[in-house]
C-alpha positions in Angstrom: 91.9 68.9 106.1 94.6 70.2 103.8 97.8 68.2 103.5 101.0 69.3 101.9 104.6 68.2 101.4 107.5 70.6 101.9 110.8 68.9 102.1 110.0 66.6 104.9 107.0 64.4 104.1 103.3 64.9 104.4 102.1 67.3 107.0 98.7 68.2 108.3 97.7 71.7 109.4 96.6 71.7 113.1 93.1 73.1 113.5 92.7 76.7 114.6 90.9 76.8 118.0 87.2 77.9 117.6 87.6 80.7 120.0 90.2 82.3 117.6 88.3 81.7 114.4 85.0 83.3 115.6 86.2 86.6 117.1 85.6 89.2 114.4 87.7 91.9 116.1 90.5 89.6 117.3 93.4 91.9 118.1 96.0 89.3 117.2 94.5 88.8 113.8 94.4 92.5 113.3 98.1 92.9 114.1 99.1 90.0 111.9 97.1 91.2 108.9 98.4 94.7 109.2 102.0 93.3 109.5 101.5 91.3 106.4 100.2 94.4 104.5 103.3 96.2 105.4 105.7 93.3 104.8 104.4 93.0 101.2 103.8 96.7 100.6 106.5 96.7 97.8 105.8 93.2 96.4 102.9 91.4 94.8 101.1 90.4 98.0 103.1 87.1 98.5 105.7 86.6 101.1 108.5 84.4 99.9 112.3 83.7 100.2 113.4 86.5 97.8 111.2 89.0 99.7 113.1 88.1 102.9 116.4 88.7 101.0 115.2 92.1 100.0 114.2 92.9 103.6 117.6 91.9 104.8 119.3 94.2 102.2 117.0 97.1 103.1 117.6 96.7 106.8 121.4 96.4 106.3 121.5 99.6 104.1 119.3 101.6 106.5 121.6 100.6 109.4 124.7 101.5 107.4 126.2 98.2 106.6 128.2 98.2 103.4 126.9 96.4 100.3 128.5 92.9 100.2 129.9 93.2 103.7 129.8 90.4 106.3 127.3 92.4 108.3 124.9 92.6 105.4 125.3 88.9 104.8 124.5 88.2 108.5 121.4 90.4 108.2 120.2 88.6 105.1 120.8 85.2 106.6 118.8 86.2 109.7 115.8 87.1 107.5 116.2 83.9 105.5 116.3 81.9 108.8 113.0 83.6 109.8 111.5 82.5 106.5 112.8 78.9 106.9 111.8 78.4 110.6 108.5 80.3 110.9 106.9 80.5 107.4 108.3 77.9 105.0 106.7 74.9 106.8 103.3 76.5 105.9 103.9 77.0 102.2 101.4 74.8 100.2 102.9 72.4 97.7 103.5 74.0 94.3 103.5 77.5 95.8 106.6 79.7 96.1 105.3 81.7 99.1 102.5 82.7 101.5 99.5 84.7 100.7 97.6 86.7 103.4 95.5 83.8 104.7 98.5 81.4 104.7 100.6 83.9 106.6 97.8 84.4 109.1 97.6 80.7 109.6 101.4 80.4 110.0 101.5 83.1 112.8 98.3 81.9 114.6 99.8 78.4 114.7 102.9 79.8 116.3 100.8 81.9 118.7 98.8 78.8 119.7 101.9 76.7 120.4 103.6 76.3 123.7 105.6 79.1 125.3 108.7 76.8 125.0 108.1 76.4 121.3 107.6 80.2 120.8 110.8 80.9 122.7 112.8 78.4 120.7 111.6 79.8 117.4 110.5 83.4 117.2 112.1 84.2 120.5 115.5 82.9 119.3 115.1 84.8 116.0 114.3 88.0 118.0 117.5 87.7 119.9 119.4 87.4 116.6 117.6 90.5 115.2 118.5 92.4 118.4 122.2 91.7 117.7 121.8 92.9 114.1 119.8 96.0 115.0 122.4 97.0 117.7 124.7 98.5 115.1 127.1 100.1 117.5 127.3 96.9 119.7 126.5 98.7 122.9 123.9 96.1 124.0 121.0 98.4 123.5 119.0 99.8 120.5 118.6 103.5 120.2 115.8 105.4 118.4 117.7 105.6 115.1 118.8 102.0 115.2 115.2 101.0 115.8 113.9 103.0 112.8 116.7 101.6 110.5 115.9 98.1 111.5 112.1 98.5 111.1 112.6 100.2 107.7 113.9 97.0 106.4 110.8 95.1 107.3 108.2 97.8 106.8 109.4 100.5 104.4 106.0 102.1 104.1 105.4 102.6 107.9 106.0 106.3 108.6 108.9 107.4 110.8 106.4 109.2 113.1 104.6 105.9 113.7 107.9 104.1 114.6 108.8 107.0 116.9 105.6 106.5 118.7 106.3 102.7 118.8 109.7 103.3 120.3 108.2 105.5 123.1 105.8 102.7 124.1 108.4 100.0 124.0 110.9 102.0 126.0 109.0 101.1 129.2 111.7 102.5 131.6 112.1 105.8 129.6 115.9 105.6 129.3 115.9 106.3 125.6 117.0 102.8 124.6 115.5 99.4 124.1 117.2 96.7 126.1 117.6 93.2 124.7 114.6 92.1 126.6 112.4 95.0 125.6 113.3 94.6 121.9 113.0 90.8 121.8 109.7 90.8 123.8 108.2 93.4 121.4 108.7 91.1 118.4 107.2 88.1 120.1 104.3 90.1 121.6 103.4 91.8 118.3 103.1 88.6 116.4 101.8 86.2 119.0 100.2 88.0 122.0 96.5 88.5 122.7 97.3 90.5 125.9 95.8 94.0 125.3 98.4 95.5 127.7 101.5 94.0 126.1 103.9 96.8 125.1 104.8 94.9 121.9 101.3 95.7 120.5 102.8 99.1 119.7 105.7 97.5 117.7 104.6 99.5 114.6 102.9 102.4 116.3 99.3 102.8 117.4 97.7 99.4 117.1 95.2 99.1 114.3 92.5 97.6 116.5 92.4 100.7 118.7 91.0 102.7 115.8 91.8 106.4 115.1 93.6 108.5 117.6 92.3 111.8 118.8 94.2 113.6 115.9 92.6 111.3 113.3 95.6 109.0 112.7 94.9 105.3 112.5 96.5 102.0 111.4 99.9 102.3 113.1 100.2 106.0 112.3 99.1 106.1 108.7 96.4 108.6 107.8 94.2 106.4 105.7 92.8 102.9 105.6 94.6 100.7 103.0 92.8 100.2 99.8 90.4 97.3 99.7 90.1 97.1 103.5 86.7 98.0 105.0 86.5 100.6 107.8 87.5 99.3 111.2 84.0 98.9 112.5 83.0 96.8 109.5 85.7 94.2 109.6 84.2 90.7 109.0 85.1 87.6 111.0 88.3 87.0 109.0 89.4 83.6 110.2 86.4 81.5 109.1 86.5 83.2 105.7 90.2 83.1 105.0 91.9 80.3 106.8 91.6 76.8 105.3 91.6 74.0 107.7 
């Protein structure tokens, strides 16, 4: 079993449950891997501290926060806190960030933790992100605020996909996302295996559903990312990529 040290003594990675590692079309794995592709779309395929700073700056600029403002600083700090709380503990010794397999392990570990732990970590961060996305401070996120916030994380996801995402997350149809709707969507996208969870649509049509009737697939993009096999040919990714 792999051990590593990261600012707090030796740690051992908990084993991934067998039922997770042997499901070739696992919907949660599909969501996490697609999310990683989009998070690193403008980098070298590694998620690290500086990439979270860049995300914070993009999100702040998209929302309209001034460069160097306190609002921008709060946005950047929120992204860095996400890095420190969720991902940094899984960075191997001698590495500056997480590759795809390590990111997958990080999120599956969180998904397999207790509801209390998920609420105290990702849930708390989601609440922070809601406050930052709610640019006009009216305790709800409108369609434009949602796009601006998501553009910071996922600059290559089309606006049309995010519009579709918003429609699915707005479960009461009032044209806004409440604090609960917004925060739950974040937690559900990264940790839920419930096929009916609204948060599965966080980035648009879920990748594991395959193409829509108009030919769109992969959260609204028109083509499969380079290097990824067609949806029906996905291998059992966990046993091949995650080191235990």
